[in-house]
C-alpha positions as CSV (number, residue, x, y, z in Angstrom):
1,M,0.0,-0.1,0.0
2,G,1.1,3.4,-1.0
3,R,1.5,6.2,1.5
4,K,-1.4,8.2,2.7
5,R,-0.9,11.6,1.0
6,K,-1.1,14.2,4.0
7,K,-3.8,16.8,3.6
8,I,-2.8,20.6,3.8
9,K,-5.6,22.4,5.5
10,L,-6.9,25.5,3.6
11,S,-5.7,27.9,6.4
12,T,-2.2,26.8,5.7
13,I,-2.4,27.1,2.0
14,I,-3.9,30.8,2.9
15,I,-1.1,31.9,5.3
16,T,1.7,30.5,2.8
17,I,0.2,32.6,-0.1
18,V,-0.1,35.4,2.2
19,T,3.5,35.2,3.4
20,L,4.7,35.1,-0.2
21,I,3.1,37.9,-1.2
22,I,4.6,40.2,1.6
23,L,7.8,38.7,0.9
24,A,7.7,39.5,-2.7
25,I,6.5,42.9,-1.9
26,S,9.2,43.2,0.7
27,L,11.8,42.3,-1.8
28,F,10.7,44.1,-4.8
29,P,12.3,47.6,-3.9
30,Y,15.9,45.8,-3.7
31,Y,15.2,43.8,-6.9
32,Y,14.4,47.0,-8.5
33,M,17.3,48.8,-7.1
34,V,19.7,46.4,-8.3
35,L,18.1,46.0,-11.8
36,Q,18.3,49.4,-12.4
37,S,22.0,49.6,-11.2
38,F,22.8,47.3,-14.0
39,L,20.9,49.1,-17.2
40,P,22.2,51.5,-19.6
41,W,21.6,54.8,-18.6
42,N,18.8,55.3,-21.3
43,M,16.9,52.6,-20.0
44,V,16.9,53.3,-16.2
45,D,13.7,53.4,-14.7
46,K,11.9,52.4,-17.9
47,A,12.6,48.6,-17.4
48,L,11.3,45.8,-14.7
49,L,13.1,43.0,-17.0
50,P,16.8,43.1,-17.9
51,K,17.2,43.4,-21.5
52,S,20.7,44.4,-21.7
53,I,23.3,44.8,-18.8
54,S,25.6,47.9,-18.4
55,L,28.6,49.0,-16.0
56,D,28.5,52.4,-16.5
57,S,26.5,53.3,-13.5
58,Y,29.3,51.4,-11.2
59,R,32.1,53.0,-13.9
60,Y,30.7,56.4,-12.9
61,L,31.3,55.5,-9.2
62,L,34.5,54.1,-9.1
63,G,36.5,56.3,-11.3
64,G,36.2,54.5,-14.7
65,N,36.2,56.5,-18.0
66,S,32.6,57.5,-17.5
67,A,32.9,59.1,-14.2
68,G,32.3,62.5,-15.5
69,S,33.4,64.2,-12.3
70,A,36.3,66.5,-11.6
71,D,37.2,64.3,-8.8
72,P,36.4,60.6,-10.1
73,W,37.2,58.8,-6.9
74,Q,34.9,60.7,-4.4
75,W,32.7,57.8,-4.3
76,V,35.5,55.4,-3.6
77,R,36.5,58.0,-0.9
78,A,33.1,58.0,0.5
79,L,32.7,53.9,0.8
80,I,36.2,53.9,2.5
81,N,35.1,56.8,5.1
82,S,31.7,54.5,5.6
83,F,33.8,51.7,6.5
84,V,36.4,53.9,8.4
85,V,33.7,54.9,10.9
86,S,31.5,52.2,11.1
87,V,33.6,49.2,11.8
88,P,35.7,51.0,14.9
89,T,32.5,52.1,16.2
90,A,30.6,48.6,16.1
91,I,34.1,47.3,17.7
92,I,34.2,49.9,20.5
93,S,30.7,49.2,21.1
94,V,31.1,45.5,21.8
95,L,33.8,46.3,24.0
96,V,32.2,48.8,26.0
97,G,29.0,46.8,26.4
98,L,30.8,43.8,27.5
99,M,32.8,45.5,30.2
100,T,29.7,47.4,31.1
101,G,27.2,44.7,31.1
102,Y,30.0,42.4,33.3
103,A,30.6,45.3,35.7
104,A,26.7,45.9,35.9
105,T,26.4,42.0,37.2
106,H,29.4,40.6,38.4
107,M,31.2,43.6,40.3
108,E,30.2,45.6,43.6
109,Y,31.2,49.4,44.0
110,K,29.8,52.3,44.9
111,G,27.1,54.3,42.8
112,K,26.1,51.0,40.9
113,G,22.6,51.4,40.9
114,L,22.8,54.8,40.0
115,I,24.9,54.2,37.2
116,Y,22.3,51.3,36.3
117,S,19.4,54.0,36.4
118,S,21.4,56.6,34.7
119,L,21.6,53.7,31.8
120,L,18.0,53.1,31.7
121,F,17.1,56.7,32.1
122,Q,18.7,57.5,28.6
123,M,16.5,54.4,26.6
124,F,13.6,56.8,27.2
125,F,14.8,59.6,25.2
126,P,15.2,59.9,21.3
127,I,18.8,60.2,20.0
128,I,17.6,63.4,18.2
129,I,17.1,65.4,21.2
130,L,20.6,65.4,22.2
131,L,22.1,66.4,18.4
132,V,22.7,69.8,19.1
133,P,24.3,69.3,22.6
134,R,26.5,66.5,20.9
135,Y,27.5,68.7,18.3
136,M,28.5,71.9,20.7
137,L,30.8,69.4,22.5
138,I,32.2,67.7,19.5
139,R,32.3,71.0,17.1
140,P,36.3,71.3,17.7
141,L,36.5,67.8,15.9
142,A,34.4,68.7,13.0
143,N,35.6,67.2,9.9
144,N,37.6,64.4,11.9
145,Y,37.0,60.7,12.2
146,L,36.9,61.2,15.5
147,G,34.5,63.5,15.8
148,M,32.2,61.1,13.6
149,L,32.9,58.2,16.1
150,L,32.8,59.7,19.8
151,P,29.1,60.0,20.2
152,L,28.1,57.0,18.8
153,I,30.5,54.3,20.2
154,V,28.3,53.7,23.3
155,S,25.1,51.6,22.3
156,I,22.8,51.6,25.4
157,W,20.9,48.6,24.0
158,G,23.9,46.7,23.4
159,I,24.8,47.3,27.1
160,F,21.5,45.9,28.2
161,M,22.0,42.9,26.0
162,Y,25.2,42.1,28.0
163,I,23.8,42.6,31.2
164,N,20.4,40.5,30.6
165,Y,23.1,37.7,29.3
166,F,25.5,38.1,32.0
167,K,22.5,37.4,34.1
168,T,22.2,34.2,33.5
169,I,25.8,33.3,34.2
170,P,26.4,32.2,37.7
171,N,28.7,34.3,40.0
172,V,30.6,31.4,40.8
173,V,32.1,31.0,37.5
174,F,33.9,34.2,37.8
175,E,34.6,33.8,41.5
176,A,36.7,30.4,40.4
177,A,38.5,32.4,38.0
178,K,39.6,35.0,40.4
179,I,40.7,32.3,43.0
180,D,43.1,30.7,40.4
181,G,44.4,34.7,40.0
182,A,42.8,36.1,37.0
183,T,42.3,39.8,36.9
184,H,39.2,41.1,35.7
185,F,40.5,41.8,32.3
186,Q,41.5,38.1,31.9
187,I,38.1,36.9,32.8
188,L,36.6,39.4,30.4
189,L,39.0,38.2,27.4
190,K,39.2,34.4,28.3
191,I,35.8,33.6,29.9
192,A,33.1,36.4,29.1
193,L,34.2,37.4,25.6
194,P,34.0,33.8,24.3
195,S,30.9,32.8,25.9
196,T,28.7,35.8,24.6
197,K,30.0,35.4,21.1
198,S,26.4,35.2,19.8
199,I,25.4,38.3,21.6
200,S,28.7,40.1,20.6
201,I,27.7,39.4,16.8
202,I,24.5,41.0,17.3
203,V,25.5,44.0,18.7
204,F,28.5,44.5,16.4
205,L,25.9,44.1,13.2
206,S,23.6,46.2,14.9
207,V,25.5,49.0,15.9
208,F,27.5,48.6,12.5
209,M,24.2,48.8,10.6
210,T,23.0,51.8,12.6
211,R,26.4,53.6,11.9
212,W,26.6,52.3,8.3
213,N,23.3,54.3,7.8
214,E,23.5,57.7,9.9
215,L,22.7,60.4,7.9
216,I,21.9,63.7,10.0
217,W,25.0,63.4,12.4
218,D,27.5,62.9,9.6
219,M,26.0,65.9,7.8
220,L,26.3,67.9,10.5
221,V,29.5,67.1,12.0
222,A,31.4,66.5,8.3
223,P,30.4,68.9,5.7
224,D,33.5,68.5,4.0
225,Y,33.2,66.6,0.9
226,K,36.3,64.6,1.5
227,M,35.0,63.4,5.0
228,Q,31.5,62.5,3.9
229,T,30.4,59.0,4.1
230,L,28.5,56.7,1.1
231,N,24.8,57.5,2.8
232,V,25.5,61.5,2.9
233,M,26.8,61.2,-0.7
234,I,23.9,59.8,-2.2
235,S,21.7,62.2,-0.2
236,T,23.6,65.4,-1.4
237,Q,24.8,64.5,-4.9
238,F,21.3,63.0,-6.2
239,N,17.9,64.3,-6.2
240,Q,14.5,63.8,-7.9
241,N,15.9,65.9,-11.0
242,S,19.2,64.1,-11.0
243,T,20.1,63.7,-15.0
244,V,22.0,60.2,-13.8
245,P,19.6,58.2,-12.1
246,G,21.7,55.0,-12.6
247,P,24.7,55.7,-10.6
248,M,22.1,56.9,-7.6
249,Y,21.1,53.0,-7.8
250,A,24.6,51.6,-8.1
251,A,25.5,53.6,-5.1
252,S,22.4,52.4,-2.9
253,V,23.7,48.8,-4.0
254,L,27.2,49.4,-2.5
255,L,25.5,51.0,0.6
256,T,23.3,47.7,1.2
257,L,25.8,45.1,-0.1
258,P,28.3,45.1,3.3
259,V,25.4,44.5,5.6
260,I,24.0,41.7,3.3
261,I,27.3,40.2,3.2
262,L,27.7,40.5,7.0
263,F,24.4,39.2,7.8
264,L,25.0,36.0,5.5
265,C,28.4,35.3,7.4
266,F,27.2,35.7,10.7
267,S,23.4,34.6,10.3
268,K,23.8,31.5,12.7
269,Y,25.2,33.5,15.4
270,F,22.2,36.3,14.6
271,K,19.7,33.3,15.1
272,E,21.2,32.2,18.2
273,G,21.2,35.6,19.6
274,I,17.4,36.2,18.7
275,N,16.6,33.2,20.3
276,F,18.1,34.4,23.6
277,M,16.3,37.9,23.5
278,L,12.9,35.8,23.0
279,K,13.8,33.4,26.0
């Protein structure tokens, strides 16, 4: 006798169809963006299927023969600037979150409760409120990588991610290391950091994406075009009346590509971190 066919419920079919429709709608802008970036300039925004492929839009951005600019390498510089400010910001945020999370859960000192409350207090205010005071403090470092980095290296959300994780680790684990003569720095480096791999990757990716997509702060603190990030270049160089929309799509592809690559490389740890947050 053959196997009995498993009946599929009508509700399952409907949910699957609706999910696929939503997925298609959400992915279509990305498809459209990538497609338009590879079309000849005279076909941009006029086709939904690739009839011919051209790299002119990318040549325009990356200093090729059709760059048509007094500074053909400005887009390459903007891409480098984005990496220069985003990667260190994400790394420092991970280290700050790791140390703060450990200190808030497994160290005793005066003012611990006040510090914890002040961190929690900051989560209730939008970042835009601090834009002006931050700028007044950082103004001497305008058009400088340090000025672009400093205000964004502390992720309150990342700190609470580490605090919640360290609360699940018994204090005896760290006490045993102290008995063996380990310093706090050694405990952080050899015990805390390896055990928080998934959390650290999520914090890194989150801060990297936030910093990578930052626009208002970079436009304010780094108006010099040589210091502009890719996101700022896209916002300032192109507009609705642009005669070269193809490069705009190509620049948008370059802007999203690093985030997609990072997510694909670390998706395993990302899922583990999400599962921890949902517990």
